[in-house]
N, C-alpha and C positions, 0 to 999 in steps of 0.2 A: 372542597370535601375530599376529592379523589386523592390529592396529595397528602391531606391530613391523616387519613386512615392508613395509607401505605407507609407514610413516614413513621407513625407510631409503631407499626408492626416491625419495621426494619430496625428502629432504634432499640426496641425492647429485646429483640432476638439477634442483635448484632453479634453477640458472642458465638452464635452458631453459624449464621449466614456470612458474616464477614463483609468485606467491601466487594459486593458482587452486584453491580447496578442492573445487569440484565434480568435478574430475578424480579426487579420492581420497575421495569421500564414502562413507557407509555402504552405499548401493546398489551402488556399484562393488565394494566389498569383499565384499558378500554374493554378488555375481555370481561373484567369484573363488572363494569358498568352494564355491559350487554346482558350478562347473566342476571343481574339484579332487575333490569327492566323486564326480562322474560319471566322472572319469578313473580314480579308484580302483576303481570298480565295473567298468569296462571291463578294467582290469588283472587283476582277479580272474577275469573271464570267459574271458580268453585265456591263463590260466596253463598250460594243457595244450598250447598251440600252440608251434611252434618259434620261435626268436628272430628268424628272418627274416620272420615275420608282424608287420606293423606296422598299428596302428589309424590310419586316415586322419585322424580328427578330433583325437585327443589325442597321437598320436605315441608311444604306448607299445608296447613289443615283447611278443611272446608269451613265456611261460615265465619272466618276470623279476619279476612282481608289482609292487607300487608302494609306495614309502615312505609316500606319502600315505595309502594304505589302512591301513597299520600305525598311523599317527597317528589316523585316524578311529576305528578300532576301539578304540584305547587310551584315548579321552577321552570316555566317555559322560557326558552331562549329569547333574547331581545332582537327581533327582526322586524323592521318597520313595514307597515302595510299602508297602502294609499287610502283605504277607508277604515272606519272604526278608530281613527286617530284624531285626537283633539289637541289643538295648540295649547290649551290651558293645561293639559295633562302631559303632553310630550310622550305618550305611550299609546300603542295600538292594542285593541282588544276586540273580542267578539262575544256575543251572548247567545247561547242556545236555550230557547225556552222548550225544554224537553219534558213532556208530560204524557201520562196515559190519557186516552180519550175520556171525555166525561168528567173532567176535573176543573172546569172553568179556565182551561188553558188560553182561550181566546181573550179573556180578561187580562191574564198575566202578560200575554204578548203585547197587547195594546197599551198597557201601563208602561212596560219597558220601552216600547217605541215612543210613547209620549215623552218619556224622560230624555231619550237620546236622539230620536229622529222623528219628531212629531208629525211631519208632513209626508213621510215616506210610505210607499205601499209595502205591505207585508211580504215576507219571503217564507217559503216552506220547504223543508227537506222531506222529500217523498220517501216513504218506507218501502222501497223496492230496490232491486239490484242496482248497485252503483250509488244509491242514495243521492240522486240529483237534487239540487236546490233550484226551486222555481220562483220567479218574481215577475209579476204581470204577464203570466202565461209563457215566459221564456226561461230556459235553463241559464243560470248565472253563476259566477264564482261567489264564494262566501263573502268576500269583501265588498260586494255590491251594497249590502246593508250592514247595520250594526247588530240587529237582532234577527235570528232565524228560528221559526217555530218548527217543531217536529214531534212525532209520536214514536220515533226510533229511540230506544232507551239504553243502548249500550254506550254509556258516556265515555268509557275508556277508549273505545274505537273512534268515537267522534274526536276526542282529544288528540289521539295519536295522528289522526288524519289532518288536523288543522293547527296543531300547536306550533308548528314552524312558521305559520303565516302571521302570527300575532304575538305581541308581548305576553298576553294572557287570554285564555279561553275560559269563560264562565258558563255555568249551567244554573238556570233557575227552573225549579221543578214544582209542579202542583200535584198533590195527592188527595184522595177522598175516601172517607169511611174506612172500613176494616178489610174490604175485599182486596186480595192480592192483585186482581186485575186493574184496580184503580189506584195502586200505590207503587212507588218505585222502591227498589231494595233499600232499606233504611241505612245499610252500611255506606251507601254512596253519599248520604247526607252528611257524613263525617268529614268529607274532603273540604279543604278550605276554599276551593273555587266552586263549590256547589251550595246553592241556597234552596232549601226545601220549604214549601208553603203548604198550608192546609186549605182545602176548599172553603171552609167556613170563614177564612180571612179574605175571601174574594167575592163576598156577597154584599150588595148594597141595594137600597130601595129608593133613595132620594139623593139630592145634591149634597146634603150635609154628610150622609153616610159615605158617599163617594169620596168627598174631600178627606174624611177621616181615614178611609181605607188607603188612599194614595199616600197620605202622610205616614201611616203606619208601615206600609210596605216599603216605602223609600227609606225610612229609618232602619228597617231590618236589613235592606240591601246595603246601606252605608256601613252598618256595624259588621256585616259579614265580610265585605270586600274592602274594608278600610285599609288593609295591608297594601292594596294596589292604588286605590283612589285617594288615600289619605283621609284625615279627619275633616269633616265639614266641607267636603268638596263642593265647589260652585257648580259642578256638573249635576249635582243632586239638590240644588237649592230651590227656593220658592218658585222661581221662574220655570224651572224644569217641571216641578210638580204641577203648576198651573197648566202647562202644556199637556201633561199626562191626563189631568182631569178633563180638559177640553177634548182630547182625542177620545177618551172613553165615552163622553157624552155624544160625540159624533158617531162613534161605533154603535151606541144604543139607538140612535136615529136610523142608522143603516139596518140594524136588526128589525126595527119596527116596519121599515119600508119594504123589507123582504119577507115579512111574516106570512104572506099569502102565496109566495112564490115556491116552486119546487126546490128541494134540497140541492139539485144540480146547479142552481144559480148561486154564484159566489161573488161577494163584493171583494174586488182585488186590492182595495186599500186596507180593509180591516180583517179580511179573512173569514167573514161570517157568511153562513149559508142561508138560503131561503128556507122558510119554515123554522128558523132558529130562534124560537121565542124566549129562550133562556140562555144564560151565560154558561152553556155546557156544550160538549162536542158530540159528534155522531157516534153511534153505537153505545150511547149511554142508556142505561135501563131507566127509562122515564115513562111509566105507563100512561096511556091516554085513557080518557073516559070511555068505557065500552058501552056500546049502544045495544042493550039487551033486547030491545024491541025490534031490532033490525033482523029480518029473516036471513039476510046474507051472511050474518055472523054465525054460520053453521057451526063453527068450531069454537063457540063460546064454551069454555070449560066450566061445567056446573060446579065442580069442586073448588075451583079457584076464582070463579066469577070474572075471568079475564079472557080476552080473545088473543089468539096467536096463530102464527103460520110457520110451518117448517119447510125449509128448502133443503132437499138432498142435492147439494151442489158439488159435483165431483168431476174430476178428469175422467175421460173414458178409460175402460179396461182396469177399473179399480174395484170390481165387485159392487158397482153402484146399484145394480138391479136388486141384489140381496139387501143392500142398505135401505133402499126405498121401500121394499116390501116388508121389511122388518118394522119400519116406522109406521107404515100404513096399517100393518097388523095391530099395532098398539092403539092407534087413534081412529082408524076408519077401515076395519078389516074387510068389508064387503065392497068397498068403493073401487071404481076403475081408476087406474093411475092417470095423473096429469103430468104434462111435460112442457117446460118452457123452451121454445125453439130458439136456437142461437142465431137468429136472423134479425133484420131491422124491426124494431118495435118490440122484440122479445114476446111474441104472443104465447099464451098458455093454451094448450090443446088437450082435450079429453075426448076419447072416442072419435077423434078426427074433427072435432068441432071446437072453435075458439070459445073459451069461457072466461068469466071474471075470476080473479085469484081467490076470491072469497068462497067459491063453490066447493073447494076441497080444503083439507088441512095440510096435506103434503104435496109438494110440487118437486118433481125431479128436473134437473137441468145440468148441462155441461158448460153453462155460462158462468165463469168464475170470478167476475168482478163483484164480490160480495158487497162492497161499499155502495156500488151503483144500485144493486138490488135493494139494499137496506134503505137508501135514500128514496127509492121509488115507492116502497110499500110501508114504510114506518108509520105513516099517518093512518093506515087502515086497521092496524092491530095494536093491542097493548104491547106485544113483543113479536119480533121476527127472529127465528132461530135458523142457524145453518148447521147441518150435519154433513161432514165432508169425509170421503174415503181417499186415502193416499196409498201409493204402492211403490216399493223400491226406492231408488235414488234418482231416477230419471226425472228432470224438471217437468217433462210432459205428463207424468202420472202423479204429480204432487202439487198441492196448492202452496202458495207462499206461506212459509211457516208463521210469519207475523200475524196472519189472520187467525191462527189457532190460539193466539193469546187473548182474543176478545172473549168476554164472558158470555156472549150469545152464540159462540161458535164451538162446536165439538168436532175434533179431528180424530178419525179412526183409521188404523192401519189395515191394509188388505188382509194380513195374516189373521186378524181378529174376525174376519168375515168368511172364513173357510170352514166347511164341515163336510163329513163323509157319511154320517149316519144320524139316526134320530136323536141319540143321546148327545152327540156333539152339537146337533142343532139346538136342542133345549138349553144346553149349557151356554152356547153362543148367545142366544136370546136373553138369558138371564144376565150375562156379563154386559152385553150392550145396553140393556135397559138400566142396569145399575150405573153405568157410565153416564147415561143420559140424565138419570135422576140426580147424580152427584153434581154434574156440570150445571144443570139448570134448576137446582134447588131454590135459588133466589127467587124464581118465578113460581114454580109448582109447589114449593114447600117440601118438607121432609115426609117420606112415606106416602106420597100422593096416591090415592086410589086410581088415578088415571094411569098409573104404571104398575098396578098390582098383578098378582099371579094370573088372574082371569084375563087381563089384557095381554100378558105374556103368552098365555095359551093360544089366544087369538093370533098372535104374531107367528107362533110355531105352526099353527094350522095354515095360515096364509102362505108361509114359505114352503110347506109341503105341497100345497096346491100349485104354487109357482113351479116347483121342481117337476111335478107331473106334466104341466103344460110344456115346460122346456123339453122334456123327453118326447112328448107327442109331436113336437115341431122340429125334431132333430134333423129330419130329412127334407125339410122345406127350405126354400131360399131365404136369404137374410132379410129381404124386403117384406116378408110376412111378419107382422107384429101382433102379438096378443094384446088387446086393448085393456084388459084388466090388470095384467102383471107387467106389461112392458117388455116381455122377452121376445127375441127375434127368432125366426127360423134358422136352423143350423147352429143354434146357440147351445152347444153341447156342454159348455162349462159356464160358470157364472162370472166370466170376465166382461 
């Protein structure tokens, strides 16, 4: 391709450029390739922007993708790899099962593993710095397995990282419903090495439905990636499909055996968690049956008839005290604050006494493993929310951005939590409450009376009282703590 385009240009305009090979040498062509690759990367980054957004360097528009990006993804160089290579095929490949949580991704992963490595333990790319791949509790290279599961959804970055290790890198993605939190960018589904599946295609209730599902998914896989595997590949034949069916049946047995275990227990072969009664992942919105007769469900919302708990889980020095008292003002304006201590066991204290989590609606903490918190408390409530404050660019005062993408997590910037007078305070409460309403509408519904003007007035009043207490304790030492608002002595500002 590189020679073809340059040759046509040179031939057509030979009357002007003449015989000057330096104008069209290998260096110039390499520069052109590098620029096109950079253009494609920019195009991917601005897929979610509107068409009127234009990159000033490359002239690509938001929301349209790039034909160049499709070409780059589709033409991985041929470099042999020790794993992911089949003698029948003579080519190496790797499959990333990259999906949002809550989209039956564990079913997709085990179907794919059933086809290609039915007895292997699953591997998972962790969505944290460095994106390590873990297999049986150890960090491993990608070629340890053929299939890797991940919730990290920047497919272009994954491709660039691994495309030199295999003849091809494939992505199989599952999406669910209409929520953006449960769907991948539809533009990515247009790439020829990406297969997008719907949640509804991943549900089965008996052996017959399981067999039909595996046959259908495998046919879709064959059609999509026929350019690499060829037509009617024996790798995807009846024997491979039977292996996939058997693996999924074994997975279901593992799910059943772990149903009474805590979510922290993970089966290392199938990647299913304890308490994982359905083919869905953690942080999925899957309401439990609320026990309205249980007095511990103090925060049963009468207007929504569902129980919930809110964690103000923030790094220190991010206006977390303001954040916590705003939320408490909305839901429990007269309550004393509760705090989860970042020590062994993570006890929750209120007024100096350890309490059950169900005693309050809001719990403040600086423990930032939201997934661990969710796993621990998800069975006790219909939903567990996390409201997080971030500040600046220092990693010590920011939570991992990937957490902010979950639909039960609301991330707020420090600048949105600052006020200097009553008018600014009222406007801040209105803005924050609107953000809360918009983010968690799937649970509370639109225009919930739980978040109405009366509740906002309560929040304003609580924050005013908090400020008064802060001023009264300004000359005390830091180890003095007000048990209602959680402010410390010498706490002259709200950091």
